[in-house]
All heavy atoms as TSV, in Angstrom:
chain	resi	resn	atom	element	x	y	z
A	1	MET	N	N	140.330	168.799	178.714
A	1	MET	CA	C	141.640	168.616	178.097
A	1	MET	C	C	142.604	169.659	178.676
A	1	MET	O	O	142.306	170.854	178.671
A	1	MET	CB	C	141.511	168.778	176.584
A	1	MET	CG	C	142.744	168.475	175.840
A	1	MET	SD	S	142.376	168.398	174.082
A	1	MET	CE	C	143.989	168.114	173.482
A	2	PRO	N	N	143.752	169.231	179.181
A	2	PRO	CA	C	144.697	170.183	179.780
A	2	PRO	C	C	145.349	171.082	178.727
A	2	PRO	O	O	145.510	170.692	177.572
A	2	PRO	CB	C	145.738	169.276	180.443
A	2	PRO	CG	C	145.657	167.989	179.710
A	2	PRO	CD	C	144.230	167.856	179.256
A	3	ILE	N	N	145.720	172.267	179.151
A	3	ILE	CA	C	146.393	173.215	178.264
A	3	ILE	C	C	147.850	172.817	178.142
A	3	ILE	O	O	148.527	172.561	179.140
A	3	ILE	CB	C	146.287	174.651	178.817
A	3	ILE	CG1	C	144.821	175.084	178.845
A	3	ILE	CG2	C	147.128	175.615	177.995
A	3	ILE	CD1	C	144.593	176.407	179.533
A	4	VAL	N	N	148.340	172.745	176.911
A	4	VAL	CA	C	149.735	172.392	176.660
A	4	VAL	C	C	150.557	173.673	176.731
A	4	VAL	O	O	150.247	174.656	176.060
A	4	VAL	CB	C	149.892	171.735	175.267
A	4	VAL	CG1	C	151.330	171.381	175.007
A	4	VAL	CG2	C	149.006	170.510	175.164
A	5	ARG	N	N	151.591	173.679	177.547
A	5	ARG	CA	C	152.436	174.862	177.722
A	5	ARG	C	C	153.618	174.815	176.750
A	5	ARG	O	O	154.387	173.855	176.744
A	5	ARG	CB	C	152.978	174.927	179.144
A	5	ARG	CG	C	151.919	174.972	180.193
A	5	ARG	CD	C	151.303	176.329	180.269
A	5	ARG	NE	N	150.252	176.307	181.288
A	5	ARG	CZ	C	149.411	177.283	181.471
A	5	ARG	NH1	N	149.463	178.355	180.725
A	5	ARG	NH2	N	148.493	177.201	182.409
A	6	PHE	N	N	153.722	175.842	175.929
A	6	PHE	CA	C	154.877	176.016	175.055
A	6	PHE	C	C	155.015	177.494	174.749
A	6	PHE	O	O	154.079	178.261	174.953
A	6	PHE	CB	C	154.754	175.187	173.763
A	6	PHE	CG	C	153.510	175.458	172.965
A	6	PHE	CD1	C	153.453	176.511	172.071
A	6	PHE	CD2	C	152.397	174.655	173.102
A	6	PHE	CE1	C	152.314	176.760	171.322
A	6	PHE	CE2	C	151.259	174.887	172.361
A	6	PHE	CZ	C	151.213	175.946	171.470
A	7	SER	N	N	156.199	177.894	174.319
A	7	SER	CA	C	156.439	179.296	174.008
A	7	SER	C	C	157.332	179.393	172.780
A	7	SER	O	O	157.812	178.378	172.261
A	7	SER	CB	C	157.093	179.997	175.206
A	7	SER	OG	O	158.306	179.363	175.521
A	8	ALA	N	N	157.565	180.599	172.321
A	8	ALA	CA	C	158.403	180.821	171.141
A	8	ALA	C	C	159.785	180.224	171.374
A	8	ALA	O	O	160.360	180.348	172.457
A	8	ALA	CB	C	158.512	182.313	170.851
A	9	GLY	N	N	160.274	179.506	170.376
A	9	GLY	CA	C	161.582	178.874	170.465
A	9	GLY	C	C	161.511	177.396	170.790
A	9	GLY	O	O	162.460	176.656	170.549
A	10	ASP	N	N	160.382	176.924	171.337
A	10	ASP	CA	C	160.227	175.505	171.653
A	10	ASP	C	C	160.037	174.696	170.371
A	10	ASP	O	O	159.600	175.226	169.350
A	10	ASP	CB	C	159.023	175.271	172.560
A	10	ASP	CG	C	159.234	175.783	173.976
A	10	ASP	OD1	O	160.384	176.128	174.305
A	10	ASP	OD2	O	158.257	175.833	174.732
A	11	VAL	N	N	160.360	173.416	170.441
A	11	VAL	CA	C	160.170	172.502	169.313
A	11	VAL	C	C	159.019	171.576	169.673
A	11	VAL	O	O	158.989	170.996	170.755
A	11	VAL	CB	C	161.450	171.690	169.034
A	11	VAL	CG1	C	161.203	170.668	167.936
A	11	VAL	CG2	C	162.583	172.620	168.649
A	12	LEU	N	N	158.051	171.461	168.749
A	12	LEU	CA	C	156.901	170.586	168.944
A	12	LEU	C	C	157.052	169.361	168.068
A	12	LEU	O	O	157.371	169.482	166.885
A	12	LEU	CB	C	155.607	171.305	168.570
A	12	LEU	CG	C	155.322	172.635	169.257
A	12	LEU	CD1	C	154.022	173.217	168.717
A	12	LEU	CD2	C	155.240	172.457	170.762
A	13	VAL	N	N	156.817	168.188	168.635
A	13	VAL	CA	C	156.772	166.953	167.861
A	13	VAL	C	C	155.293	166.623	167.717
A	13	VAL	O	O	154.581	166.459	168.715
A	13	VAL	CB	C	157.517	165.806	168.577
A	13	VAL	CG1	C	157.422	164.529	167.769
A	13	VAL	CG2	C	158.967	166.187	168.811
A	14	LEU	N	N	154.814	166.572	166.469
A	14	LEU	CA	C	153.396	166.345	166.217
A	14	LEU	C	C	153.101	164.884	165.901
A	14	LEU	O	O	153.997	164.125	165.534
A	14	LEU	CB	C	152.928	167.229	165.053
A	14	LEU	CG	C	153.149	168.738	165.245
A	14	LEU	CD1	C	152.565	169.501	164.058
A	14	LEU	CD2	C	152.531	169.226	166.529
A	15	LYS	N	N	151.834	164.495	166.047
A	15	LYS	CA	C	151.414	163.117	165.798
A	15	LYS	C	C	151.544	162.749	164.328
A	15	LYS	O	O	151.954	161.648	163.998
A	15	LYS	CB	C	149.972	162.924	166.253
A	15	LYS	CG	C	149.799	163.046	167.757
A	15	LYS	CD	C	148.348	162.945	168.136
A	15	LYS	CE	C	148.169	163.186	169.627
A	15	LYS	NZ	N	146.755	163.246	170.006
A	16	LYS	N	N	151.167	163.676	163.446
A	16	LYS	CA	C	151.245	163.421	162.004
A	16	LYS	C	C	152.484	164.077	161.418
A	16	LYS	O	O	152.883	165.160	161.838
A	16	LYS	CB	C	150.023	163.989	161.293
A	16	LYS	CG	C	148.776	163.187	161.460
A	16	LYS	CD	C	147.690	163.786	160.605
A	16	LYS	CE	C	146.630	162.777	160.277
A	16	LYS	NZ	N	145.616	163.337	159.394
A	17	LYS	N	N	153.052	163.452	160.428
A	17	LYS	CA	C	154.230	164.017	159.755
A	17	LYS	C	C	153.806	165.017	158.689
A	17	LYS	O	O	152.742	164.903	158.097
A	17	LYS	CB	C	155.042	162.905	159.105
A	17	LYS	CG	C	155.726	161.993	160.100
A	17	LYS	CD	C	156.662	161.043	159.401
A	17	LYS	CE	C	157.327	160.120	160.374
A	17	LYS	NZ	N	158.428	160.707	161.073
A	18	HIS	N	N	154.664	165.977	158.443
A	18	HIS	CA	C	154.496	166.941	157.365
A	18	HIS	C	C	154.788	166.204	156.053
A	18	HIS	O	O	155.492	165.188	156.071
A	18	HIS	CB	C	155.495	168.094	157.603
A	18	HIS	CG	C	155.262	169.281	156.748
A	18	HIS	ND1	N	156.171	169.711	155.827
A	18	HIS	CD2	C	154.218	170.145	156.686
A	18	HIS	CE1	C	155.698	170.791	155.222
A	18	HIS	NE2	N	154.520	171.077	155.727
A	19	PRO	N	N	154.294	166.645	154.909
A	19	PRO	CA	C	154.589	165.969	153.640
A	19	PRO	C	C	156.084	165.803	153.342
A	19	PRO	O	O	156.467	164.897	152.603
A	19	PRO	CB	C	153.928	166.864	152.595
A	19	PRO	CG	C	152.776	167.466	153.321
A	19	PRO	CD	C	153.283	167.695	154.726
A	20	CYS	N	N	156.938	166.617	153.958
A	20	CYS	CA	C	158.381	166.473	153.743
A	20	CYS	C	C	158.963	165.375	154.629
A	20	CYS	O	O	160.166	165.169	154.637
A	20	CYS	CB	C	159.103	167.794	153.987
A	20	CYS	SG	S	159.221	168.245	155.721
A	21	SER	N	N	158.133	164.703	155.416
A	21	SER	CA	C	158.441	163.590	156.311
A	21	SER	C	C	159.032	164.004	157.659
A	21	SER	O	O	159.457	163.157	158.430
A	21	SER	CB	C	159.328	162.537	155.650
A	21	SER	OG	O	160.658	162.968	155.588
A	22	SER	N	N	159.035	165.275	157.987
A	22	SER	CA	C	159.485	165.735	159.296
A	22	SER	C	C	158.275	165.865	160.222
A	22	SER	O	O	157.192	166.245	159.781
A	22	SER	CB	C	160.176	167.096	159.168
A	22	SER	OG	O	160.515	167.588	160.441
A	23	ASP	N	N	158.458	165.545	161.502
A	23	ASP	CA	C	157.366	165.724	162.463
A	23	ASP	C	C	157.732	166.739	163.545
A	23	ASP	O	O	157.043	166.872	164.532
A	23	ASP	CB	C	156.956	164.390	163.087
A	23	ASP	CG	C	158.071	163.743	163.887
A	23	ASP	OD1	O	159.216	164.227	163.821
A	23	ASP	OD2	O	157.796	162.751	164.575
A	24	GLU	N	N	158.819	167.500	163.328
A	24	GLU	CA	C	159.257	168.512	164.285
A	24	GLU	C	C	159.034	169.913	163.724
A	24	GLU	O	O	159.372	170.185	162.568
A	24	GLU	CB	C	160.728	168.327	164.626
A	24	GLU	CG	C	161.007	167.059	165.389
A	24	GLU	CD	C	162.448	166.961	165.840
A	24	GLU	OE1	O	163.278	167.801	165.429
A	24	GLU	OE2	O	162.737	166.039	166.609
A	25	PHE	N	N	158.478	170.778	164.581
A	25	PHE	CA	C	158.172	172.151	164.188
A	25	PHE	C	C	158.650	173.094	165.278
A	25	PHE	O	O	158.500	172.804	166.463
A	25	PHE	CB	C	156.665	172.320	163.988
A	25	PHE	CG	C	156.115	171.510	162.853
A	25	PHE	CD1	C	155.797	170.177	163.008
A	25	PHE	CD2	C	155.929	172.087	161.610
A	25	PHE	CE1	C	155.307	169.420	161.967
A	25	PHE	CE2	C	155.432	171.343	160.559
A	25	PHE	CZ	C	155.123	170.009	160.737
A	26	THR	N	N	159.196	174.230	164.883
A	26	THR	CA	C	159.650	175.252	165.818
A	26	THR	C	C	158.555	176.294	165.980
A	26	THR	O	O	157.984	176.757	164.989
A	26	THR	CB	C	160.932	175.936	165.300
A	26	THR	OG1	O	161.919	174.937	165.070
A	26	THR	CG2	C	161.462	176.945	166.298
A	27	VAL	N	N	158.255	176.668	167.212
A	27	VAL	CA	C	157.243	177.687	167.491
A	27	VAL	C	C	157.886	179.061	167.292
A	27	VAL	O	O	158.898	179.379	167.904
A	27	VAL	CB	C	156.714	177.569	168.942
A	27	VAL	CG1	C	155.711	178.674	169.232
A	27	VAL	CG2	C	156.113	176.204	169.176
A	28	MET	N	N	157.304	179.857	166.415
A	28	MET	CA	C	157.804	181.211	166.166
A	28	MET	C	C	157.023	182.247	166.973
A	28	MET	O	O	157.571	183.225	167.434
A	28	MET	CB	C	157.714	181.562	164.679
A	28	MET	CG	C	158.504	180.618	163.795
A	28	MET	SD	S	160.237	180.488	164.246
A	28	MET	CE	C	160.827	182.051	163.711
A	29	ARG	N	N	155.704	182.010	167.121
A	29	ARG	CA	C	154.851	182.941	167.869
A	29	ARG	C	C	153.737	182.131	168.511
A	29	ARG	O	O	153.135	181.270	167.870
A	29	ARG	CB	C	154.245	183.989	166.934
A	29	ARG	CG	C	153.437	185.046	167.641
A	29	ARG	CD	C	152.870	186.070	166.669
A	29	ARG	NE	N	151.934	185.507	165.730
A	29	ARG	CZ	C	150.629	185.302	165.988
A	29	ARG	NH1	N	150.144	185.591	167.158
A	29	ARG	NH2	N	149.840	184.804	165.063
A	30	ALA	N	N	153.483	182.380	169.787
A	30	ALA	CA	C	152.420	181.677	170.499
A	30	ALA	C	C	151.361	182.678	170.944
A	30	ALA	O	O	151.671	183.790	171.342
A	30	ALA	CB	C	152.989	180.944	171.699
A	31	GLY	N	N	150.125	182.270	170.851
A	31	GLY	CA	C	148.984	183.095	171.245
A	31	GLY	C	C	147.735	182.303	170.934
A	31	GLY	O	O	147.751	181.076	170.955
A	32	SER	N	N	146.630	182.978	170.602
A	32	SER	CA	C	145.423	182.246	170.222
A	32	SER	C	C	145.636	181.567	168.873
A	32	SER	O	O	145.048	180.524	168.592
A	32	SER	CB	C	144.216	183.173	170.172
A	32	SER	OG	O	144.427	184.200	169.240
A	33	ASP	N	N	146.461	182.156	168.030
A	33	ASP	CA	C	146.954	181.515	166.807
A	33	ASP	C	C	148.442	181.288	167.013
A	33	ASP	O	O	149.133	182.137	167.559
A	33	ASP	CB	C	146.756	182.406	165.579
A	33	ASP	CG	C	145.294	182.489	165.166
A	33	ASP	OD1	O	144.554	181.530	165.419
A	33	ASP	OD2	O	144.904	183.521	164.585
A	34	VAL	N	N	148.931	180.132	166.568
A	34	VAL	CA	C	150.329	179.778	166.783
A	34	VAL	C	C	151.021	179.671	165.432
A	34	VAL	O	O	150.525	178.999	164.533
A	34	VAL	CB	C	150.455	178.443	167.553
A	34	VAL	CG1	C	151.908	178.087	167.775
A	34	VAL	CG2	C	149.717	178.516	168.868
A	35	ARG	N	N	152.158	180.346	165.297
A	35	ARG	CA	C	152.939	180.277	164.065
A	35	ARG	C	C	154.058	179.272	164.272
A	35	ARG	O	O	154.844	179.406	165.210
A	35	ARG	CB	C	153.507	181.646	163.728
A	35	ARG	CG	C	154.243	181.668	162.420
A	35	ARG	CD	C	154.593	183.098	162.034
A	35	ARG	NE	N	155.637	183.038	161.040
A	35	ARG	CZ	C	156.704	183.814	161.035
A	35	ARG	NH1	N	156.855	184.741	161.942
A	35	ARG	NH2	N	157.610	183.681	160.107
A	36	ILE	N	N	154.101	178.247	163.412
A	36	ILE	CA	C	155.133	177.223	163.500
A	36	ILE	C	C	155.859	177.100	162.170
A	36	ILE	O	O	155.312	177.439	161.120
A	36	ILE	CB	C	154.550	175.847	163.915
A	36	ILE	CG1	C	153.483	175.380	162.934
A	36	ILE	CG2	C	154.019	175.889	165.329
A	36	ILE	CD1	C	152.951	173.979	163.207
A	37	VAL	N	N	157.105	176.637	162.228
A	37	VAL	CA	C	157.924	176.444	161.032
A	37	VAL	C	C	158.429	175.006	161.040
A	37	VAL	O	O	158.966	174.532	162.046
A	37	VAL	CB	C	159.115	177.430	161.010
A	37	VAL	CG1	C	160.026	177.152	159.832
A	37	VAL	CG2	C	158.620	178.860	160.966
A	38	CYS	N	N	158.260	174.311	159.922
A	38	CYS	CA	C	158.729	172.937	159.792
A	38	CYS	C	C	160.248	172.925	159.848
A	38	CYS	O	O	160.914	173.718	159.174
A	38	CYS	CB	C	158.239	172.338	158.479
A	38	CYS	SG	S	158.837	170.674	158.177
A	39	ARG	N	N	160.813	172.009	160.633
A	39	ARG	CA	C	162.271	171.918	160.748
A	39	ARG	C	C	162.885	171.159	159.582
A	39	ARG	O	O	164.097	171.178	159.405
A	39	ARG	CB	C	162.652	171.262	162.066
A	39	ARG	CG	C	162.258	172.159	163.238
A	39	ARG	CD	C	162.778	171.676	164.521
A	39	ARG	NE	N	164.227	171.816	164.543
A	39	ARG	CZ	C	164.970	171.617	165.601
A	39	ARG	NH1	N	164.395	171.273	166.734
A	39	ARG	NH2	N	166.264	171.743	165.553
A	40	GLY	N	N	162.052	170.488	158.782
A	40	GLY	CA	C	162.560	169.747	157.632
A	40	GLY	C	C	162.700	170.613	156.392
A	40	GLY	O	O	163.768	170.688	155.785
A	41	CYS	N	N	161.615	171.324	156.035
A	41	CYS	CA	C	161.624	172.076	154.775
A	41	CYS	C	C	161.509	173.589	154.956
A	41	CYS	O	O	161.649	174.337	154.001
A	41	CYS	CB	C	160.492	171.583	153.870
A	41	CYS	SG	S	158.844	171.899	154.524
A	42	GLY	N	N	161.216	174.058	156.177
A	42	GLY	CA	C	161.138	175.491	156.417
A	42	GLY	C	C	159.784	176.103	156.126
A	42	GLY	O	O	159.631	177.317	156.167
A	43	ARG	N	N	158.782	175.294	155.866
A	43	ARG	CA	C	157.434	175.796	155.586
A	43	ARG	C	C	156.867	176.483	156.819
A	43	ARG	O	O	156.988	175.982	157.933
A	43	ARG	CB	C	156.543	174.631	155.171
A	43	ARG	CG	C	155.123	174.972	154.886
A	43	ARG	CD	C	155.015	175.617	153.554
A	43	ARG	NE	N	153.603	175.771	153.218
A	43	ARG	CZ	C	153.200	176.175	152.059
A	43	ARG	NH1	N	154.068	176.443	151.109
A	43	ARG	NH2	N	151.943	176.307	151.810
A	44	ASP	N	N	156.232	177.622	156.618
A	44	ASP	CA	C	155.694	178.448	157.688
A	44	ASP	C	C	154.170	178.273	157.723
A	44	ASP	O	O	153.525	178.372	156.680
A	44	ASP	CB	C	156.069	179.902	157.367
A	44	ASP	CG	C	155.721	180.851	158.464
A	44	ASP	OD1	O	154.623	180.759	159.006
A	44	ASP	OD2	O	156.565	181.712	158.770
A	45	MET	N	N	153.600	178.000	158.906
A	45	MET	CA	C	152.157	177.815	159.030
A	45	MET	C	C	151.630	178.550	160.248
A	45	MET	O	O	152.322	178.645	161.261
A	45	MET	CB	C	151.824	176.334	159.202
A	45	MET	CG	C	152.160	175.484	158.024
A	45	MET	SD	S	151.978	173.765	158.416
A	45	MET	CE	C	153.649	173.409	158.934
A	46	THR	N	N	150.409	179.040	160.166
A	46	THR	CA	C	149.726	179.630	161.306
A	46	THR	C	C	148.465	178.810	161.550
A	46	THR	O	O	147.642	178.658	160.654
A	46	THR	CB	C	149.358	181.105	161.042
A	46	THR	OG1	O	150.563	181.830	160.758
A	46	THR	CG2	C	148.688	181.720	162.249
A	47	LEU	N	N	148.341	178.269	162.768
A	47	LEU	CA	C	147.221	177.396	163.111
A	47	LEU	C	C	146.527	177.903	164.361
A	47	LEU	O	O	147.181	178.480	165.237
A	47	LEU	CB	C	147.720	175.972	163.387
A	47	LEU	CG	C	148.464	175.275	162.266
A	47	LEU	CD1	C	149.127	174.015	162.788
A	47	LEU	CD2	C	147.504	174.928	161.154
A	48	PRO	N	N	145.212	177.651	164.480
A	48	PRO	CA	C	144.539	177.974	165.741
A	48	PRO	C	C	145.117	177.114	166.864
A	48	PRO	O	O	145.446	175.942	166.654
A	48	PRO	CB	C	143.080	177.596	165.479
A	48	PRO	CG	C	142.942	177.485	164.005
A	48	PRO	CD	C	144.299	177.143	163.475
A	49	ARG	N	N	145.272	177.676	168.048
A	49	ARG	CA	C	145.890	176.969	169.168
A	49	ARG	C	C	145.140	175.676	169.516
A	49	ARG	O	O	145.755	174.664	169.795
A	49	ARG	CB	C	145.952	177.885	170.386
A	49	ARG	CG	C	146.756	177.280	171.519
A	49	ARG	CD	C	146.845	178.239	172.697
A	49	ARG	NE	N	147.806	177.736	173.642
A	49	ARG	CZ	C	149.020	178.213	173.810
A	49	ARG	NH1	N	149.430	179.231	173.099
A	49	ARG	NH2	N	149.832	177.689	174.697
A	50	GLU	N	N	143.801	175.697	169.480
A	50	GLU	CA	C	142.998	174.509	169.784
A	50	GLU	C	C	143.372	173.345	168.876
A	50	GLU	O	O	143.574	172.225	169.332
A	50	GLU	CB	C	141.511	174.800	169.577
A	50	GLU	CG	C	140.841	175.528	170.686
A	50	GLU	CD	C	139.362	175.712	170.393
A	50	GLU	OE1	O	138.797	174.991	169.549
A	50	GLU	OE2	O	138.773	176.602	171.013
A	51	THR	N	N	143.456	173.602	167.598
A	51	THR	CA	C	143.787	172.572	166.611
A	51	THR	C	C	145.187	172.039	166.836
A	51	THR	O	O	145.408	170.824	166.811
A	51	THR	CB	C	143.685	173.154	165.183
A	51	THR	OG1	O	142.395	173.737	165.007
A	51	THR	CG2	C	143.921	172.085	164.141
A	52	LEU	N	N	146.132	172.926	167.063
A	52	LEU	CA	C	147.521	172.516	167.256
A	52	LEU	C	C	147.696	171.689	168.532
A	52	LEU	O	O	148.400	170.679	168.515
A	52	LEU	CB	C	148.436	173.738	167.295
A	52	LEU	CG	C	149.925	173.459	167.440
A	52	LEU	CD1	C	150.431	172.643	166.257
A	52	LEU	CD2	C	150.700	174.744	167.566
A	53	GLU	N	N	147.047	172.090	169.633
A	53	GLU	CA	C	147.190	171.371	170.897
A	53	GLU	C	C	146.738	169.917	170.788
A	53	GLU	O	O	147.296	169.040	171.422
A	53	GLU	CB	C	146.417	172.074	172.014
A	53	GLU	CG	C	147.117	173.302	172.526
A	53	GLU	CD	C	146.385	173.957	173.683
A	53	GLU	OE1	O	145.235	173.567	173.980
A	53	GLU	OE2	O	146.961	174.875	174.272
A	54	LYS	N	N	145.726	169.642	169.970
A	54	LYS	CA	C	145.229	168.276	169.792
A	54	LYS	C	C	146.227	167.395	169.059
A	54	LYS	O	O	146.202	166.180	169.208
A	54	LYS	CB	C	143.906	168.293	169.023
A	54	LYS	CG	C	142.767	168.875	169.822
A	54	LYS	CD	C	141.511	168.936	169.001
A	54	LYS	CE	C	140.407	169.652	169.757
A	54	LYS	NZ	N	139.199	169.806	168.936
A	55	SER	N	N	147.105	167.998	168.257
A	55	SER	CA	C	148.029	167.198	167.449
A	55	SER	C	C	149.451	167.126	168.012
A	55	SER	O	O	150.325	166.552	167.379
A	55	SER	CB	C	148.061	167.747	166.020
A	55	SER	OG	O	148.591	169.050	166.014
A	56	ILE	N	N	149.683	167.673	169.207
A	56	ILE	CA	C	151.019	167.645	169.805
A	56	ILE	C	C	151.268	166.306	170.497
A	56	ILE	O	O	150.456	165.854	171.302
A	56	ILE	CB	C	151.206	168.800	170.812
A	56	ILE	CG1	C	151.169	170.137	170.090
A	56	ILE	CG2	C	152.522	168.647	171.572
A	56	ILE	CD1	C	151.204	171.335	171.008
A	57	LYS	N	N	152.389	165.695	170.176
A	57	LYS	CA	C	152.810	164.467	170.845
A	57	LYS	C	C	153.741	164.796	172.009
A	57	LYS	O	O	153.633	164.229	173.085
A	57	LYS	CB	C	153.543	163.559	169.850
A	57	LYS	CG	C	153.911	162.198	170.426
A	57	LYS	CD	C	154.826	161.399	169.518
A	57	LYS	CE	C	154.202	161.042	168.211
A	57	LYS	NZ	N	155.071	160.168	167.387
A	58	ARG	N	N	154.688	165.735	171.779
A	58	ARG	CA	C	155.692	166.068	172.794
A	58	ARG	C	C	156.191	167.495	172.563
A	58	ARG	O	O	156.258	167.958	171.434
A	58	ARG	CB	C	156.846	165.077	172.673
A	58	ARG	CG	C	157.897	165.205	173.723
A	58	ARG	CD	C	158.931	164.092	173.636
A	58	ARG	NE	N	159.767	164.309	172.453
A	58	ARG	CZ	C	160.078	163.352	171.575
A	58	ARG	NH1	N	159.641	162.142	171.707
A	58	ARG	NH2	N	160.854	163.624	170.543
A	59	VAL	N	N	156.544	168.175	173.650
A	59	VAL	CA	C	157.135	169.511	173.576
A	59	VAL	C	C	158.580	169.404	174.041
A	59	VAL	O	O	158.862	168.891	175.118
A	59	VAL	CB	C	156.376	170.517	174.468
A	59	VAL	CG1	C	157.060	171.878	174.439
A	59	VAL	CG2	C	154.929	170.646	174.041
A	60	ILE	N	N	159.500	169.871	173.189
A	60	ILE	CA	C	160.913	169.910	173.540
A	60	ILE	C	C	161.247	171.382	173.781
A	60	ILE	O	O	161.093	172.201	172.886
A	60	ILE	CB	C	161.786	169.345	172.402
A	60	ILE	CG1	C	161.371	167.915	172.078
A	60	ILE	CG2	C	163.256	169.403	172.791
A	60	ILE	CD1	C	162.002	167.366	170.835
A	61	GLY	N	N	161.674	171.703	174.979
A	61	GLY	CA	C	161.995	173.092	175.321
A	61	GLY	C	C	163.157	173.615	174.490
A	61	GLY	O	O	163.957	172.863	173.956
A	62	ALA	N	N	163.251	174.931	174.381
A	62	ALA	CA	C	164.308	175.566	173.584
A	62	ALA	C	C	165.699	175.196	174.109
A	62	ALA	O	O	166.639	175.059	173.334
A	62	ALA	CB	C	164.123	177.081	173.597
A	63	SER	N	N	165.837	174.999	175.411
A	63	SER	CA	C	167.139	174.657	175.978
A	63	SER	C	C	167.494	173.175	175.798
A	63	SER	O	O	168.627	172.784	175.966
A	63	SER	CB	C	167.182	175.006	177.463
A	63	SER	OG	O	166.199	174.255	178.150
A	64	ASP	N	N	166.492	172.338	175.441
A	64	ASP	CA	C	166.715	170.897	175.269
A	64	ASP	C	C	167.298	170.530	173.905
A	64	ASP	O	O	167.771	169.425	173.728
A	64	ASP	CB	C	165.400	170.127	175.445
A	64	ASP	CG	C	164.829	170.286	176.850
A	64	ASP	OD1	O	165.590	170.704	177.753
A	64	ASP	OD2	O	163.651	169.992	177.030
A	65	THR	N	N	167.223	171.435	172.939
A	65	THR	CA	C	167.657	171.089	171.567
A	65	THR	C	C	169.098	171.361	171.326
A	65	THR	O	O	169.763	172.131	171.868
A	65	THR	CB	C	166.817	171.848	170.516
A	65	THR	OG1	O	166.900	173.242	170.767
A	65	THR	CG2	C	165.391	171.358	170.542
């Protein structure tokens, strides 16, 4: 499985929606654990990078938004 490249400030579109019905998350910190914030409700989550990479549909760069 290829490594998905993203960094702090990028927006991730995930396969599954958050309970608030948003599927876009902003990356706050990237590393072995990734901190993301829901763009719909502002919920903050820290996930293992392996788990997060499997659920990414698309990466929108910070300059694209």
